[in-house]
C-alpha positions in Angstrom: 215.7 -73.0 11.2 212.9 -72.1 8.8 210.7 -74.5 10.7 211.6 -73.3 14.0 211.1 -69.6 12.6 207.5 -70.0 11.8 206.7 -70.6 15.5 207.7 -67.1 16.1 205.9 -65.2 13.7 204.1 -61.9 13.6 200.5 -63.0 15.0 197.2 -62.3 13.4 194.7 -59.9 15.1 193.2 -60.4 18.7 191.1 -63.4 19.7 188.0 -60.8 20.1 188.8 -59.5 16.4 190.6 -56.3 17.6 192.1 -54.3 15.2 195.8 -54.7 16.1 198.3 -54.0 13.2 199.6 -57.5 12.8 200.9 -59.0 9.8 200.6 -62.7 9.8 197.4 -64.2 8.5 197.6 -67.5 10.7 194.6 -67.6 13.1 195.8 -70.6 14.9 198.2 -68.1 16.8 196.7 -65.4 18.9 199.0 -62.2 19.5 200.0 -59.3 18.0 202.7 -56.4 17.9 201.7 -53.2 19.6 203.5 -50.0 19.2 203.6 -47.4 21.7 203.7 -44.2 19.6 201.6 -41.0 19.8 199.2 -42.1 17.2 198.8 -45.9 18.6 197.8 -45.4 22.3 194.5 -46.8 21.7 195.9 -49.9 19.9 198.3 -50.6 23.0 195.5 -50.3 25.3 193.6 -52.9 22.9 196.3 -55.3 22.9 196.7 -54.9 26.8 192.9 -55.9 27.5 193.1 -58.7 25.3 196.2 -60.3 26.6 196.7 -59.0 30.3 199.5 -58.2 32.4 201.8 -60.6 30.3 202.0 -58.1 27.6 205.7 -57.1 26.9 206.9 -58.2 30.1 209.3 -61.1 29.1 210.6 -59.3 26.1 211.2 -56.0 28.0 213.4 -58.3 30.4 215.6 -59.5 27.5 215.8 -56.5 25.2 217.5 -53.4 27.0 217.6 -50.7 25.9 213.9 -50.9 24.6 213.7 -51.7 20.6 212.1 -49.4 18.5 210.5 -49.7 15.1 211.8 -47.3 12.0 209.5 -44.7 12.9 210.7 -44.5 16.6 207.9 -46.2 18.5 209.0 -48.3 21.2 208.3 -52.1 20.6 206.6 -54.2 23.2 206.4 -58.2 23.1 203.9 -60.7 24.0 204.4 -64.3 24.9 201.4 -66.6 25.1 201.2 -70.4 24.3 200.8 -71.6 20.9 197.9 -74.4 21.2 196.9 -75.7 18.0 195.1 -78.7 19.6 195.2 -77.5 23.2 197.7 -80.1 24.5 200.7 -78.3 26.1 203.5 -77.7 23.4 206.4 -77.1 25.4 208.0 -73.8 25.1 205.8 -73.0 22.2 205.4 -69.3 22.0 204.7 -66.5 19.7 207.4 -63.7 19.6 206.2 -60.6 17.6 208.7 -58.6 16.1 208.4 -56.1 13.1 209.4 -56.8 10.0 210.8 -53.6 9.5 213.5 -54.9 12.0 216.0 -55.7 9.3 218.5 -57.9 10.6 217.4 -61.5 10.9 220.3 -62.9 13.1 219.2 -60.7 16.3 215.7 -62.0 15.9 216.5 -65.4 15.8 219.2 -65.2 18.6 216.5 -63.3 20.9 214.1 -65.9 19.8 216.3 -68.8 20.8 216.6 -67.0 24.4 213.2 -66.6 24.8 212.6 -70.4 24.0 215.0 -71.5 26.6 213.9 -69.3 29.2 210.0 -70.3 28.7 210.7 -73.9 28.5 211.2 -74.7 32.2 208.2 -72.0 32.7 205.7 -73.9 30.7 206.7 -77.3 31.7 206.0 -76.3 35.4 202.6 -74.8 34.4 199.3 -76.9 34.8 198.1 -78.9 31.8 195.7 -76.3 30.8 198.1 -73.4 30.6 196.7 -73.1 27.0 193.2 -72.7 28.2 194.4 -70.0 31.0 196.4 -68.1 28.5 193.3 -67.0 26.9 190.8 -67.4 29.3 192.0 -65.4 32.2 191.6 -62.3 29.8 189.3 -59.4 31.8 186.2 -59.1 30.0 186.6 -62.1 27.2 183.1 -62.8 26.2 181.1 -64.2 23.1 178.1 -62.2 21.7 175.2 -64.8 21.5 172.4 -64.6 18.9 170.0 -63.2 21.6 172.3 -60.0 22.0 173.4 -61.6 25.6 177.4 -61.5 26.2 178.4 -65.0 27.5 181.6 -64.7 29.8 184.5 -66.8 29.0 186.9 -65.4 31.4 187.7 -67.9 34.6 188.9 -67.1 38.0 191.7 -69.5 37.9 192.2 -69.2 41.8 188.5 -69.8 42.5 188.6 -72.8 40.2 191.7 -74.4 41.7 190.2 -73.9 45.1 187.0 -75.6 44.2 186.2 -79.4 44.5 187.0 -79.6 40.8 190.5 -78.2 41.2 192.3 -81.1 40.1 190.4 -81.7 36.7 191.6 -80.4 33.3 189.0 -78.1 31.1 188.7 -80.5 28.7 187.0 -83.2 31.7 184.2 -81.2 31.2 184.4 -79.4 28.3 184.5 -82.4 26.0 183.6 -81.0 22.8 186.6 -79.0 22.8 189.8 -80.5 21.2 191.5 -78.1 19.5 191.3 -74.3 17.7 189.5 -72.7 16.7 186.8 -73.9 19.2 183.4 -75.5 17.8 181.1 -72.9 17.1 178.7 -71.8 20.0 175.0 -73.2 19.1 173.3 -71.9 21.8 170.8 -69.0 21.2 171.0 -67.3 24.7 173.0 -67.9 27.8 170.3 -70.4 29.4 170.6 -72.5 26.2 174.2 -72.8 26.8 173.7 -73.6 30.4 171.0 -76.5 29.2 173.5 -77.8 26.8 176.4 -78.0 29.2 175.1 -79.1 32.2 174.3 -82.8 31.0 178.1 -83.3 31.1 177.5 -83.6 35.0 176.3 -87.2 34.5 179.8 -88.2 33.3 181.1 -88.1 36.9 177.8 -87.8 39.1 175.6 -90.6 37.3 173.6 -91.1 40.7 172.8 -87.7 41.4 171.9 -86.8 37.6 169.6 -89.7 37.4 167.8 -88.7 40.8 167.6 -85.2 39.3 165.6 -86.5 36.3 163.0 -87.6 38.7 162.7 -84.3 40.5 160.3 -81.7 40.5 162.8 -79.6 38.8 163.3 -81.9 36.1 159.2 -81.9 35.6 159.0 -78.3 35.4 161.8 -78.5 32.6 159.9 -81.2 30.7 156.6 -79.2 30.8 158.8 -76.5 28.7 159.7 -74.0 31.6 163.5 -73.2 31.4 163.5 -72.1 34.8 163.7 -75.2 36.2 166.9 -75.9 38.3 169.6 -77.6 36.8 173.2 -78.5 38.2 175.1 -75.5 37.7 172.1 -73.1 39.1 172.6 -74.9 42.6 176.5 -75.8 42.2 177.9 -73.1 40.2 180.4 -73.9 37.1 183.9 -73.2 37.9 183.9 -72.2 41.5 182.2 -75.4 42.7 182.2 -75.7 46.4 180.8 -78.4 48.9 177.2 -77.5 49.0 176.7 -77.9 52.9 179.9 -76.1 53.9 178.8 -74.0 55.6 175.4 -75.8 56.1 173.3 -72.5 55.6 174.5 -72.6 52.0 172.2 -75.2 51.2 169.2 -72.6 52.0 170.4 -69.9 50.5 171.3 -71.5 47.1 167.5 -72.4 47.2 166.6 -69.0 48.0 168.2 -67.8 44.7 165.0 -69.1 43.0 162.6 -69.6 45.7 162.8 -65.7 47.1 159.3 -65.6 48.6 159.6 -69.0 50.7 163.4 -68.2 51.6 162.3 -64.9 53.3 159.6 -66.7 55.4 162.1 -69.5 56.4 164.7 -66.6 57.6 161.9 -65.6 59.8 161.0 -69.0 61.1 162.4 -70.7 64.3 164.3 -73.2 61.9 165.9 -70.6 59.7 166.9 -68.2 62.6 168.6 -70.8 64.5 170.6 -72.0 61.3 171.7 -68.6 60.3 172.3 -66.8 63.6 173.6 -69.8 65.6 174.6 -72.1 63.0 172.8 -74.8 64.6 173.4 -78.0 62.9 170.1 -80.0 63.9 167.8 -77.4 62.6 166.5 -78.6 59.0 167.5 -77.0 55.6 165.5 -77.0 52.5 166.9 -80.3 51.6 166.1 -82.2 54.8 162.5 -81.8 53.9 162.2 -81.6 50.5 165.3 -83.8 49.3 168.3 -82.9 47.2 168.3 -83.9 44.1 165.0 -85.8 43.8 162.2 -83.5 45.3 158.3 -84.8 45.1 156.1 -82.0 44.3 155.0 -80.5 47.7 151.6 -79.4 46.3 150.4 -83.0 45.8 148.1 -84.8 48.5 150.5 -87.7 48.4 153.2 -85.2 49.9 150.8 -83.7 52.3 149.8 -87.4 53.9 153.4 -88.2 54.3 154.6 -85.0 55.8 154.0 -85.8 59.2 156.8 -88.6 58.7 159.1 -85.6 57.3 158.5 -83.8 60.7 159.1 -87.2 62.8 162.5 -87.5 61.5 163.6 -84.9 63.8 161.0 -84.6 66.3 160.9 -88.1 67.1 164.5 -88.2 67.8 164.8 -88.5 71.6 168.5 -87.4 71.7 167.9 -84.4 69.6 164.8 -83.2 71.4 166.4 -83.5 74.8 168.5 -80.9 73.9 166.1 -78.6 73.6 163.5 -79.3 76.2 161.0 -80.6 73.4 158.7 -83.7 73.4 159.9 -86.4 71.4 156.5 -88.1 71.6 155.0 -85.3 69.0 154.4 -88.0 65.9 153.3 -90.9 68.5 150.6 -88.4 70.1 149.5 -87.0 66.7 149.0 -90.7 65.2 147.1 -91.6 68.5 144.4 -89.0 67.9 141.9 -88.7 65.6 143.5 -86.3 63.2 146.7 -88.6 62.9 145.1 -91.7 62.9 143.1 -90.7 59.9 145.8 -89.4 58.0 147.9 -92.5 58.4 145.1 -94.9 57.4 144.5 -92.8 54.2 148.3 -92.9 53.4 148.0 -96.6 53.7 145.2 -97.3 51.8 144.2 -94.1 49.9 147.6 -92.2 49.1 146.2 -89.9 46.6 142.8 -89.3 48.1 141.9 -85.7 49.5 141.1 -85.7 53.0 140.9 -82.5 55.2 142.2 -83.8 58.4 145.2 -81.7 59.7 148.7 -82.5 59.4 151.7 -80.7 61.1 151.8 -77.9 58.7 148.0 -76.9 59.2 148.5 -76.0 62.6 152.2 -75.0 62.9 152.9 -73.5 59.5 155.3 -74.6 56.9 157.9 -72.4 56.1 157.3 -69.7 58.6 157.1 -72.0 61.6 157.8 -70.3 65.1 158.6 -71.6 68.7 155.3 -72.8 70.4 155.9 -70.5 73.2 156.3 -67.4 70.5 153.7 -64.7 70.6 153.3 -64.9 67.0 153.1 -68.8 67.0 149.7 -70.4 65.6 149.6 -72.8 68.5 150.2 -70.5 71.4 147.5 -70.6 73.7 146.1 -66.8 72.8 146.3 -67.7 68.8 145.2 -71.6 69.2 141.4 -71.2 68.8 141.7 -69.1 65.7 143.8 -72.1 64.4 141.2 -74.7 65.0 138.4 -72.4 63.6 140.3 -72.9 60.2 138.9 -76.4 60.1 136.3 -76.1 63.0 134.6 -72.6 62.1 131.9 -73.4 65.1 134.5 -74.1 67.9 133.4 -72.5 71.2 136.1 -70.7 73.2 137.0 -73.8 75.2 137.2 -75.7 72.4 141.0 -75.9 72.3 141.0 -77.1 76.1 139.9 -80.3 75.0 143.6 -80.9 73.5 146.2 -82.2 75.7 148.9 -81.0 73.1 151.8 -83.5 72.0 152.7 -84.2 75.7 151.2 -87.7 77.2 149.2 -87.0 80.4 151.0 -87.4 83.5 150.4 -86.6 87.3 152.1 -83.3 86.8 150.5 -82.3 83.3 146.9 -83.0 83.0 146.3 -85.2 85.9 142.6 -85.9 85.5 143.4 -87.3 82.0 145.9 -89.2 83.6 144.0 -90.7 86.1 141.0 -91.3 84.1 143.5 -93.3 81.6 144.8 -95.1 84.4 141.4 -96.1 85.7 140.5 -97.3 82.2 143.7 -99.4 81.6 143.1 -101.3 84.5 139.2 -101.6 84.3 139.1 -102.8 80.8 141.7 -105.5 81.0 140.1 -106.7 84.4 136.8 -106.8 82.7 137.7 -108.5 79.7 140.0 -110.8 81.6 137.2 -111.5 84.2 134.8 -112.2 81.4 137.4 -114.4 79.8 137.8 -116.2 83.1 134.3 -116.8 83.5 133.9 -118.1 80.1 136.7 -120.7 80.8 135.4 -121.9 84.0 131.8 -122.2 82.5 133.3 -124.4 79.6 135.2 -126.5 81.9 132.5 -127.3 84.2 130.0 -127.9 81.3 132.6 -130.4 79.7 133.1 -131.9 83.1 129.8 -132.5 83.8 129.5 -134.0 80.1 132.4 -136.5 81.2 130.8 -137.4 84.2 127.4 -138.0 82.6 129.0 -140.4 80.0 130.8 -142.4 82.4 128.0 -142.9 84.8 126.1 -144.2 81.6 129.0 -146.5 80.5 128.8 -147.9 84.4 125.0 -148.7 84.1 125.6 -150.2 80.8 128.2 -152.5 82.3 126.0 -153.8 85.3 122.9 -154.7 82.8 
């Protein structure tokens, strides 16, 4: 009985060092006796802040009328899991009673009743009941050397609803195997995040390795701690699918890239995504990648950017839904700009050139519909767009461009018929020349054969 009774001792001060008047020096168990007397109201409030609504609830149900100490103050009891190694010890509780309660037998009887009552309850709890017992405390935090407070309170409902809801706390917090926990070595909150996010690779190996080759990782390697890590995009305990809803992707990027996100919201893509929840429009990761991003300021990225746009704008089925041309990429690479860019990408990927790519004419994050008044390629604005590269362009300069539509009988008929004329003329001309050469070569060969045969006949007569 003595060994059993030790599980039900008066506990030490609160986990955050509060000044509850508790008798036991055993720091492995956290709980305290709180008296509701005239001079102890602050003490009661302190304990309630530390331990939440569980304060006194079970004991009040078992003890009626309420017990009082020798000074007449009402006694409240608290039940919390006793976890010396953070693995569930069935029915282990702290039952705090004052040592001024002189009769030992009622205390032991009540302890046995509480043990029996709570055994089933603790067995039904999730395996991390010990963690939850402390980390659901409102305001629970640790003060870091920087002076910042590191929140330690966890929203259990949000965690259980997350994609990681079936995991145990120790699956991610692998450095914690008992109490007291290892000392926090981080100087500030960002240091703590930098230490902990590396644990993600244990399950998400491929994504973690891709991230090591990303633009974010290069920023971190250069000493800038603002480079995004896993928790910056996905969160920590309330992790949900990053693309549900789809606009969540761009919203997450916008927490760091505020200026770019503000431009995106005003673009044709951004409005379609947020206002109509259009699944076809691109989010940030469709153009830049998710875990592995290239530096968009490099010449290599610039040269390959037309192919990024082509992933959607060359999709005939998708473009048909919006009445857009699916020949955008083909018409681009067929003109001088696109042909030059394509050749440079293949032969000199890093070499700087000033030939126009899609974003030079249409914009980057602020792309508008081609028919919009603010569009850089609408007829009224097209000349100014051309003059970015062609400062001496005359007023009729844009008229020489037929856009991203192949000429037809209805659209640019003159160009269409000129093209048709040359499509007929060139094959006929070249084919006629080849036919002439073949006929001439055949005639020469035939004459030589006849001449040789005639010479052979004269020799045989002689």
